[in-house]
C-alpha positions as a Markdown table, in Angstrom:
| # | Residue | x | y | z |
|---|---|---|---|---|
| 1 | Met | 4.7 | 11.1 | 5.9 |
| 2 | Phe | 1.8 | 9.5 | 4.1 |
| 3 | Leu | 2.6 | 6.0 | 2.7 |
| 4 | Ile | 0.2 | 4.6 | 0.1 |
| 5 | Val | -0.1 | 0.9 | 0.4 |
| 6 | Asp | -0.7 | -1.0 | -2.9 |
| 7 | Ala | -2.7 | -4.2 | -3.3 |
| 8 | Asn | 0.3 | -6.5 | -3.6 |
| 9 | Ile | 1.7 | -5.2 | -0.3 |
| 10 | Phe | -1.6 | -5.9 | 1.4 |
| 11 | Phe | -1.8 | -9.4 | -0.1 |
| 12 | Ser | 1.7 | -10.2 | 1.0 |
| 13 | Ala | 1.0 | -9.2 | 4.6 |
| 14 | Leu | -2.0 | -11.5 | 4.6 |
| 15 | Ile | -0.3 | -14.4 | 2.9 |
| 16 | Ser | 3.1 | -14.7 | 4.5 |
| 17 | Lys | 3.0 | -12.7 | 7.7 |
| 18 | Gly | 6.7 | -12.1 | 7.1 |
| 19 | Arg | 8.5 | -8.7 | 6.8 |
| 20 | Thr | 5.6 | -7.0 | 5.2 |
| 21 | Phe | 3.2 | -8.0 | 8.1 |
| 22 | Arg | 5.8 | -7.0 | 10.7 |
| 23 | Leu | 6.2 | -3.6 | 9.1 |
| 24 | Phe | 2.4 | -3.1 | 9.5 |
| 25 | Glu | 2.8 | -4.2 | 13.2 |
| 26 | Phe | 5.8 | -1.9 | 13.7 |
| 27 | Asn | 3.9 | 1.1 | 12.2 |
| 28 | Ser | 0.9 | 0.4 | 14.4 |
| 29 | Leu | 3.1 | 0.8 | 17.5 |
| 30 | Ile | 5.1 | 3.9 | 16.6 |
| 31 | Lys | 2.9 | 5.5 | 13.8 |
| 32 | Leu | 5.8 | 6.6 | 11.7 |
| 33 | Phe | 3.6 | 6.6 | 8.6 |
| 34 | Glu | 0.0 | 7.5 | 7.9 |
| 35 | Leu | -0.9 | 4.5 | 5.9 |
| 36 | Val | -3.5 | 5.2 | 3.2 |
| 37 | Ala | -4.9 | 3.4 | 0.1 |
| 38 | Pro | -7.6 | 4.0 | -2.5 |
| 39 | Glu | -10.9 | 2.7 | -1.2 |
| 40 | Phe | -11.3 | 0.3 | -4.1 |
| 41 | Leu | -8.5 | -1.8 | -2.5 |
| 42 | Lys | -10.9 | -3.1 | 0.1 |
| 43 | Asp | -13.2 | -4.5 | -2.6 |
| 44 | Glu | -10.3 | -6.0 | -4.5 |
| 45 | Leu | -9.1 | -7.8 | -1.4 |
| 46 | Lys | -12.5 | -9.2 | -0.7 |
| 47 | Glu | -12.8 | -10.4 | -4.2 |
| 48 | His | -9.6 | -12.4 | -3.9 |
| 49 | Ile | -10.1 | -13.8 | -0.3 |
| 50 | Glu | -10.4 | -17.4 | -1.5 |
| 51 | Glu | -7.1 | -17.2 | -3.4 |
| 52 | Val | -5.4 | -15.6 | -0.3 |
| 53 | Val | -6.9 | -18.4 | 1.9 |
| 54 | Asn | -5.4 | -21.0 | -0.4 |
| 55 | Lys | -1.9 | -19.4 | -0.5 |
| 56 | Ser | -1.7 | -18.5 | 3.2 |
| 57 | Lys | -2.7 | -21.9 | 4.6 |
| 58 | Leu | -4.8 | -20.0 | 7.2 |
| 59 | Thr | -8.4 | -20.7 | 7.8 |
| 60 | Lys | -10.9 | -18.1 | 6.4 |
| 61 | Ala | -11.7 | -17.0 | 10.0 |
| 62 | Glu | -8.0 | -16.5 | 10.8 |
| 63 | Leu | -7.5 | -14.6 | 7.6 |
| 64 | Glu | -10.5 | -12.4 | 8.1 |
| 65 | Arg | -9.2 | -11.5 | 11.6 |
| 66 | Ile | -5.8 | -10.5 | 10.2 |
| 67 | Phe | -7.6 | -8.6 | 7.4 |
| 68 | Glu | -9.5 | -6.6 | 9.9 |
| 69 | Leu | -6.4 | -5.8 | 11.8 |
| 70 | Leu | -4.6 | -4.6 | 8.7 |
| 71 | Gln | -7.7 | -2.5 | 7.7 |
| 72 | Lys | -7.5 | -0.7 | 11.0 |
| 73 | Glu | -4.0 | 0.4 | 10.1 |
| 74 | Val | -4.9 | 1.9 | 6.7 |
| 75 | Ser | -7.2 | 4.8 | 5.9 |
| 76 | Phe | -9.1 | 4.1 | 2.8 |
| 77 | Ile | -9.7 | 7.2 | 0.6 |
| 78 | Pro | -12.6 | 7.4 | -1.8 |
| 79 | Ser | -11.6 | 8.0 | -5.5 |
| 80 | Ser | -13.7 | 11.2 | -5.4 |
| 81 | Met | -11.1 | 12.8 | -3.2 |
| 82 | Phe | -8.3 | 12.4 | -5.9 |
| 83 | Ser | -10.3 | 12.0 | -9.1 |
| 84 | Gln | -8.8 | 15.3 | -10.5 |
| 85 | Phe | -5.4 | 13.5 | -10.7 |
| 86 | Leu | -6.6 | 10.3 | -12.4 |
| 87 | Glu | -5.9 | 11.5 | -16.0 |
| 88 | Glu | -2.4 | 12.8 | -15.1 |
| 89 | Ser | -1.6 | 9.6 | -13.2 |
| 90 | Arg | -2.6 | 7.4 | -16.2 |
| 91 | Lys | 0.1 | 9.2 | -18.3 |
| 92 | Ile | 3.0 | 8.6 | -15.9 |
| 93 | Ser | 2.3 | 5.2 | -14.3 |
| 94 | Pro | 1.8 | 1.6 | -15.3 |
| 95 | Thr | -1.8 | 0.7 | -16.1 |
| 96 | Asp | -2.7 | -1.1 | -12.8 |
| 97 | Asp | -1.1 | 1.5 | -10.6 |
| 98 | Phe | -2.7 | 4.8 | -11.7 |
| 99 | Pro | -5.1 | 5.0 | -8.7 |
| 100 | Tyr | -2.2 | 4.8 | -6.3 |
| 101 | Val | -0.3 | 7.5 | -8.2 |
| 102 | Ala | -3.4 | 9.7 | -8.4 |
| 103 | Leu | -3.7 | 9.5 | -4.6 |
| 104 | Ala | 0.0 | 10.3 | -4.2 |
| 105 | Leu | -0.4 | 13.3 | -6.6 |
| 106 | Lys | -3.3 | 14.6 | -4.6 |
| 107 | Ile | -1.5 | 14.3 | -1.3 |
| 108 | Lys | 1.6 | 16.0 | -2.8 |
| 109 | Ser | -0.6 | 18.8 | -4.2 |
| 110 | Leu | -1.5 | 19.6 | -0.6 |
| 111 | Gly | 2.1 | 20.2 | 0.3 |
| 112 | Leu | 2.4 | 16.9 | 2.3 |
| 113 | Glu | 5.1 | 14.3 | 2.1 |
| 114 | Val | 4.0 | 11.1 | 0.4 |
| 115 | Ala | 5.5 | 7.9 | -0.9 |
| 116 | Ile | 4.1 | 4.6 | -2.3 |
| 117 | Trp | 4.8 | 1.2 | -0.7 |
| 118 | Ser | 5.2 | -1.2 | -3.6 |
| 119 | Asn | 7.5 | -3.9 | -4.8 |
| 120 | Asp | 6.8 | -3.0 | -8.4 |
| 121 | Asn | 10.0 | -2.1 | -10.1 |
| 122 | Glu | 8.1 | -0.8 | -13.2 |
| 123 | Leu | 6.2 | 1.7 | -11.0 |
| 124 | Lys | 9.4 | 2.7 | -9.2 |
| 125 | Glu | 11.1 | 3.4 | -12.6 |
| 126 | Ala | 8.1 | 5.3 | -14.0 |
| 127 | Leu | 7.9 | 7.6 | -11.0 |
| 128 | Lys | 11.6 | 8.3 | -10.6 |
| 129 | Asn | 12.2 | 11.9 | -9.6 |
| 130 | Lys | 8.4 | 12.4 | -9.2 |
| 131 | Ile | 7.2 | 10.3 | -6.3 |
| 132 | Lys | 9.3 | 8.1 | -4.0 |
| 133 | Val | 8.4 | 4.3 | -4.1 |
| 134 | Phe | 9.6 | 2.2 | -1.2 |
| 135 | Ser | 9.9 | -1.6 | -1.5 |
| 136 | Thr | 9.3 | -3.7 | 1.6 |
| 137 | Asp | 13.1 | -4.4 | 1.8 |
| 138 | Glu | 13.9 | -0.7 | 1.6 |
| 139 | Leu | 11.4 | 0.1 | 4.4 |
| 140 | Trp | 12.8 | -2.8 | 6.5 |
| 141 | Ser | 16.4 | -1.5 | 6.0 |
| 142 | Leu | 15.4 | 2.0 | 6.8 |
| 143 | Phe | 14.0 | 1.0 | 10.2 |
| 144 | Phe | 15.5 | -2.2 | 11.4 |
| 145 | Glu | 19.0 | -2.6 | 10.0 |
| 146 | Lys | 22.1 | -0.9 | 11.5 |
| 147 | Lys | 23.5 | 1.8 | 9.4 |
């Protein structure tokens, strides 16, 4: 299954190194998901590196090392690959989330399983019955807690 990683998930993994970061580590070992994100996410993360350094209490060098590790786990997809779904995604998703939704629609159009990894409840509600949205807690429960 393809799992689209949104910016807040990436930031959370960098800042806290808690459950979100551990899910990245877990996936790197067993490759349950093919992690993907729109390519613009790399630029967005680089733009906010100072903010992340301040919140994480890590040095810039440490943060850049973790950033590189996380980038190796995610395939970044150019917007040209899913641009035909941008208009549709703007109609069904919150403003800031439409590129993630467009990428999900593209993957879904290819007959592949896809979900979005986001802690955004507004996105989850907007996509109900269209595209699955997993929160970090839901992914954690899915893989680590006894059923």
